[in-house]
MIVEX-71129 format. One record per atom (N, C-alpha, C): residue number from 1; residue in three letters; atom name; x, y, z. Coordinates in steps of 0.2 Angstrom, whole numbers, plus 5000, padded with zeros to 4 digits. Atoms other than C-alpha are relative to their C-alpha. Layout:
% residues N
PT   n res atom    X    Y    Z
PT NUM ALA   CA    X    Y    Z
...
END
This chain:
% residues 101
PT   n res atom    X    Y    Z
PT   1 MET    N 5001 5007 4999
PT   1 MET   CA 4969 5135 4948
PT   1 MET    C 5007 4997 5001
PT   2 ARG    N 4993 5004 4998
PT   2 ARG   CA 4983 5124 4956
PT   2 ARG    C 5001 4995 4995
PT   3 ALA    N 4999 5006 5005
PT   3 ALA   CA 4991 5111 4945
PT   3 ALA    C 4998 4993 5003
PT   4 PHE    N 5002 5007 4997
PT   4 PHE   CA 4985 5093 4947
PT   4 PHE    C 5006 4997 5003
PT   5 GLY    N 4995 5005 4997
PT   5 GLY   CA 4995 5081 4958
PT   5 GLY    C 5001 4994 4995
PT   6 GLU    N 4998 5006 5005
PT   6 GLU   CA 5002 5065 4950
PT   6 GLU    C 4994 4996 5000
PT   7 LEU    N 5006 5004 5000
PT   7 LEU   CA 4986 5055 4955
PT   7 LEU    C 4995 5003 4996
PT   8 GLU    N 5006 4996 5004
PT   8 GLU   CA 4974 5068 4949
PT   8 GLU    C 5002 5001 4993
PT   9 SER    N 4998 5000 5007
PT   9 SER   CA 4984 5070 4933
PT   9 SER    C 4998 4993 4996
PT  10 ASP    N 5001 5007 5003
PT  10 ASP   CA 4983 5051 4930
PT  10 ASP    C 4992 4999 4999
PT  11 ILE    N 5007 5001 5000
PT  11 ILE   CA 4964 5051 4934
PT  11 ILE    C 4997 5004 4994
PT  12 MET    N 5003 4996 5005
PT  12 MET   CA 4960 5065 4922
PT  12 MET    C 5002 4998 4993
PT  13 ARG    N 4998 5002 5007
PT  13 ARG   CA 4971 5058 4908
PT  13 ARG    C 4996 4994 4998
PT  14 VAL    N 5004 5005 5002
PT  14 VAL   CA 4961 5042 4909
PT  14 VAL    C 4993 5002 4998
PT  15 VAL    N 5007 4997 5001
PT  15 VAL   CA 4944 5051 4910
PT  15 VAL    C 5000 5003 4993
PT  16 TRP    N 5001 4997 5006
PT  16 TRP   CA 4948 5062 4895
PT  16 TRP    C 5002 4995 4994
PT  17 ALA    N 4998 5004 5005
PT  17 ALA   CA 4955 5048 4885
PT  17 ALA    C 4994 4995 4998
PT  18 SER    N 5005 5005 5001
PT  18 SER   CA 4940 5037 4887
PT  18 SER    C 4994 5002 4996
PT  19 GLU    N 5005 4999 5004
PT  19 GLU   CA 4927 5036 4874
PT  19 GLU    C 4993 4999 5002
PT  20 GLU    N 5007 5002 4996
PT  20 GLU   CA 4913 5030 4886
PT  20 GLU    C 5000 5003 5007
PT  21 SER    N 5001 4999 4993
PT  21 SER   CA 4907 5034 4903
PT  21 SER    C 5004 4995 5004
PT  22 LEU    N 4996 5004 4995
PT  22 LEU   CA 4918 5027 4917
PT  22 LEU    C 4997 4999 5007
PT  23 SER    N 5002 5000 4993
PT  23 SER   CA 4912 5020 4933
PT  23 SER    C 5006 5001 5004
PT  24 ILE    N 4994 5000 4996
PT  24 ILE   CA 4923 5022 4948
PT  24 ILE    C 5004 4994 5000
PT  25 GLN    N 4997 5006 5000
PT  25 GLN   CA 4927 5004 4948
PT  25 GLN    C 5004 4999 4993
PT  26 ARG    N 4996 5001 5007
PT  26 ARG   CA 4932 5004 4929
PT  26 ARG    C 5006 5005 5000
PT  27 LEU    N 4994 4995 5000
PT  27 LEU   CA 4943 5020 4932
PT  27 LEU    C 5005 4997 5005
PT  28 THR    N 4995 5003 4995
PT  28 THR   CA 4951 5011 4947
PT  28 THR    C 5004 4994 4997
PT  29 ASP    N 4997 5005 5004
PT  29 ASP   CA 4954 4996 4936
PT  29 ASP    C 5005 5002 4995
PT  30 VAL    N 4996 4997 5005
PT  30 VAL   CA 4962 5006 4923
PT  30 VAL    C 5007 5003 5003
PT  31 LEU    N 4995 4998 4996
PT  31 LEU   CA 4973 5015 4935
PT  31 LEU    C 5005 4995 5003
PT  32 ASN    N 4996 5006 4997
PT  32 ASN   CA 4979 4999 4943
PT  32 ASN    C 5003 4996 4995
PT  33 GLU    N 4997 5003 5005
PT  33 GLU   CA 4983 4992 4927
PT  33 GLU    C 5007 5004 4998
PT  34 GLU    N 4995 4995 5002
PT  34 GLU   CA 4995 5007 4924
PT  34 GLU    C 5005 5001 5006
PT  35 ARG    N 4996 4998 4994
PT  35 ARG   CA 5002 5009 4942
PT  35 ARG    C 5001 4994 5004
PT  36 TYR    N 4999 5005 4995
PT  36 TYR   CA 5010 4997 4954
PT  36 TYR    C 4997 5001 5007
PT  37 THR    N 5004 4999 4994
PT  37 THR   CA 5000 4994 4970
PT  37 THR    C 5005 5002 5005
PT  38 ALA    N 4995 4998 4995
PT  38 ALA   CA 5016 4994 4980
PT  38 ALA    C 5002 5007 5000
PT  39 GLU    N 4998 4993 5001
PT  39 GLU   CA 5021 5011 4973
PT  39 GLU    C 4994 5005 5004
PT  40 LEU    N 5005 4996 4997
PT  40 LEU   CA 5004 5018 4979
PT  40 LEU    C 5000 4999 5008
PT  41 MET    N 4999 5001 4993
PT  41 MET   CA 5006 5010 4996
PT  41 MET    C 5006 5004 5003
PT  42 GLU    N 4994 4996 4997
PT  42 GLU   CA 5023 5018 4998
PT  42 GLU    C 4999 5008 5000
PT  43 GLN    N 5002 4993 5000
PT  43 GLN   CA 5016 5035 4993
PT  43 GLN    C 4996 5002 5006
PT  44 ALA    N 5004 4999 4994
PT  44 ALA   CA 5003 5033 5006
PT  44 ALA    C 5004 5001 5006
PT  45 LEU    N 4996 5000 4994
PT  45 LEU   CA 5015 5029 5019
PT  45 LEU    C 5005 5006 5001
PT  46 ALA    N 4995 4994 5000
PT  46 ALA   CA 5027 5043 5014
PT  46 ALA    C 4996 5006 5002
PT  47 SER    N 5003 4994 4998
PT  47 SER   CA 5013 5055 5017
PT  47 SER    C 4997 5000 5007
PT  48 SER    N 5002 5000 4993
PT  48 SER   CA 5010 5049 5035
PT  48 SER    C 5005 5002 5004
PT  49 SER    N 4995 4998 4995
PT  49 SER   CA 5018 5056 5050
PT  49 SER    C 5002 4995 5004
PT  50 ASP    N 4999 5006 4996
PT  50 ASP   CA 5017 5039 5058
PT  50 ASP    C 4999 4994 4996
PT  51 ARG    N 5001 5006 5005
PT  51 ARG   CA 5021 5025 5046
PT  51 ARG    C 4998 4994 5004
PT  52 ALA    N 5002 5007 4997
PT  52 ALA   CA 5020 5011 5059
PT  52 ALA    C 4992 5000 5002
PT  53 ASN    N 5007 5000 4999
PT  53 ASN   CA 5002 5017 5064
PT  53 ASN    C 4996 4999 4994
PT  54 ALA    N 5004 5001 5006
PT  54 ALA   CA 4997 5018 5046
PT  54 ALA    C 5000 4993 4998
PT  55 LEU    N 5000 5008 5002
PT  55 LEU   CA 5003 5000 5043
PT  55 LEU    C 4996 4996 5004
PT  56 LEU    N 5004 5004 4996
PT  56 LEU   CA 4994 4994 5058
PT  56 LEU    C 4993 5001 4999
PT  57 HIS    N 5007 4998 5002
PT  57 HIS   CA 4978 5003 5053
PT  57 HIS    C 4998 4996 4993
PT  58 PHE    N 5001 5004 5007
PT  58 PHE   CA 4980 4995 5035
PT  58 PHE    C 4999 4992 5002
PT  59 ALA    N 5000 5007 4998
PT  59 ALA   CA 4984 4977 5043
PT  59 ALA    C 4993 4999 5004
PT  60 GLY    N 5007 5001 4997
PT  60 GLY   CA 4968 4979 5054
PT  60 GLY    C 4994 4999 4996
PT  61 ARG    N 5006 5000 5005
PT  61 ARG   CA 4957 4980 5039
PT  61 ARG    C 5000 4993 4996
PT  62 LEU    N 5000 5006 5004
PT  62 LEU   CA 4963 4963 5032
PT  62 LEU    C 4996 4995 5002
PT  63 ASP    N 5004 5006 4998
PT  63 ASP   CA 4952 4948 5032
PT  63 ASP    C 5006 4995 5002
PT  64 ALA    N 4995 5005 4998
PT  64 ALA   CA 4960 4932 5039
PT  64 ALA    C 5004 4997 4995
PT  65 GLU    N 4996 5003 5006
PT  65 GLU   CA 4966 4925 5022
PT  65 GLU    C 5005 5005 4998
PT  66 GLU    N 4995 4995 5002
PT  66 GLU   CA 4974 4942 5018
PT  66 GLU    C 5006 5000 5005
PT  67 ALA    N 4996 5000 4995
PT  67 ALA   CA 4982 4942 5035
PT  67 ALA    C 5005 4995 5000
PT  68 VAL    N 4995 5006 5000
PT  68 VAL   CA 4990 4925 5033
PT  68 VAL    C 5004 5001 4994
PT  69 ALA    N 4996 4999 5005
PT  69 ALA   CA 4996 4930 5016
PT  69 ALA    C 5005 5005 5001
PT  70 LEU    N 4995 4994 4998
PT  70 LEU   CA 5004 4946 5023
PT  70 LEU    C 5005 4997 5005
PT  71 ARG    N 4995 5003 4996
PT  71 ARG   CA 5012 4936 5037
PT  71 ARG    C 5005 4995 4997
PT  72 LYS    N 4996 5004 5004
PT  72 LYS   CA 5019 4923 5025
PT  72 LYS    C 5005 5005 4996
PT  73 ALA    N 4996 4995 5004
PT  73 ALA   CA 5026 4938 5014
PT  73 ALA    C 5005 5003 5005
PT  74 LEU    N 4995 4997 4995
PT  74 LEU   CA 5034 4946 5030
PT  74 LEU    C 5005 4995 5002
PT  75 ASP    N 4995 5005 4998
PT  75 ASP   CA 5042 4929 5035
PT  75 ASP    C 5005 4999 4995
PT  76 THR    N 4996 5002 5006
PT  76 THR   CA 5050 4927 5018
PT  76 THR    C 5005 5006 4999
PT  77 MET    N 4996 4994 5002
PT  77 MET   CA 5058 4945 5018
PT  77 MET    C 5007 4999 5003
PT  78 PRO    N 4993 5000 4998
PT  78 PRO   CA 5077 4946 5020
PT  78 PRO    C 5001 5005 5006
PT  79 PRO    N 4999 4996 4994
PT  79 PRO   CA 5084 4954 5036
PT  79 PRO    C 5001 5007 4997
PT  80 ASP    N 4999 4993 5002
PT  80 ASP   CA 5084 4973 5035
PT  80 ASP    C 5007 5002 4998
PT  81 ARG    N 4993 4998 5003
PT  81 ARG   CA 5098 4979 5024
PT  81 ARG    C 5003 5006 5004
PT  82 ASN    N 4997 4994 4997
PT  82 ASN   CA 5100 4995 5035
PT  82 ASN    C 5003 4998 5007
PT  83 SER    N 4998 5002 4993
PT  83 SER   CA 5103 4985 5052
PT  83 SER    C 5007 4997 5000
PT  84 ASP    N 4993 5003 4999
PT  84 ASP   CA 5120 4979 5058
PT  84 ASP    C 4999 4993 5000
PT  85 PRO    N 5000 5008 5000
PT  85 PRO   CA 5124 4961 5054
PT  85 PRO    C 5000 4997 5007
PT  86 GLY    N 5000 5004 4994
PT  86 GLY   CA 5121 4949 5068
PT  86 GLY    C 4996 5003 5006
PT  87 THR    N 5005 4998 4995
PT  87 THR   CA 5108 4960 5077
PT  87 THR    C 4993 4998 4999
PT  88 GLU    N 5007 5002 5000
PT  88 GLU   CA 5091 4955 5081
PT  88 GLU    C 4995 5006 4998
PT  89 PRO    N 5005 4995 5002
PT  89 PRO   CA 5076 4965 5073
PT  89 PRO    C 4997 5003 5007
PT  90 ASP    N 5003 4997 4994
PT  90 ASP   CA 5068 4977 5085
PT  90 ASP    C 4993 4997 5001
PT  91 ARG    N 5007 5003 4999
PT  91 ARG   CA 5053 4967 5092
PT  91 ARG    C 4995 5005 5002
PT  92 ASP    N 5005 4996 4998
PT  92 ASP   CA 5044 4982 5098
PT  92 ASP    C 4996 5003 4994
PT  93 THR    N 5003 4998 5006
PT  93 THR   CA 5040 4986 5080
PT  93 THR    C 4997 4995 4995
PT  94 ASP    N 5003 5006 5004
PT  94 ASP   CA 5034 4969 5074
PT  94 ASP    C 4993 5001 4999
PT  95 LEU    N 5007 4999 5002
PT  95 LEU   CA 5018 4969 5065
PT  95 LEU    C 4996 4994 5003
PT  96 VAL    N 5004 5005 4997
PT  96 VAL   CA 5005 4959 5075
PT  96 VAL    C 4993 5000 4996
PT  97 LEU    N 5006 5000 5004
PT  97 LEU   CA 4990 4953 5064
PT  97 LEU    C 4995 4996 5004
PT  98 ASP    N 5005 5003 4997
PT  98 ASP   CA 4974 4948 5072
PT  98 ASP    C 4995 4997 4995
PT  99 THR    N 5004 5004 5005
PT  99 THR   CA 4966 4934 5061
PT  99 THR    C 4994 4998 5003
PT 100 ASP    N 5006 5003 4997
PT 100 ASP   CA 4952 4930 5073
PT 100 ASP    C 4994 5006 5000
PT 101 HIS    N 5006 4995 5000
PT 101 HIS   CA 4940 4945 5068
PT 101 HIS    C 4995 4998 4996
END
């Protein structure tokens, strides 16, 4: 039998520690209390061979209110620390959110 991955280990630890039956929702709530959402998203992106497409797929599932919140968050981000000072961001990779769905 192969060893559990990190998420599998976390799930089993919660299940084994619980004194009562857990619904999937309760299990998810417990895991989310322990793990940061951003960390989980980063792990999902790291496992993708096409990060930009994965982000677009995620953004496409947002409702209008979530899309507005994401746009505001993106607008407040500082310039990319890895880019040369004084250069414009690559507009070909800008995230376009369709809030009219």
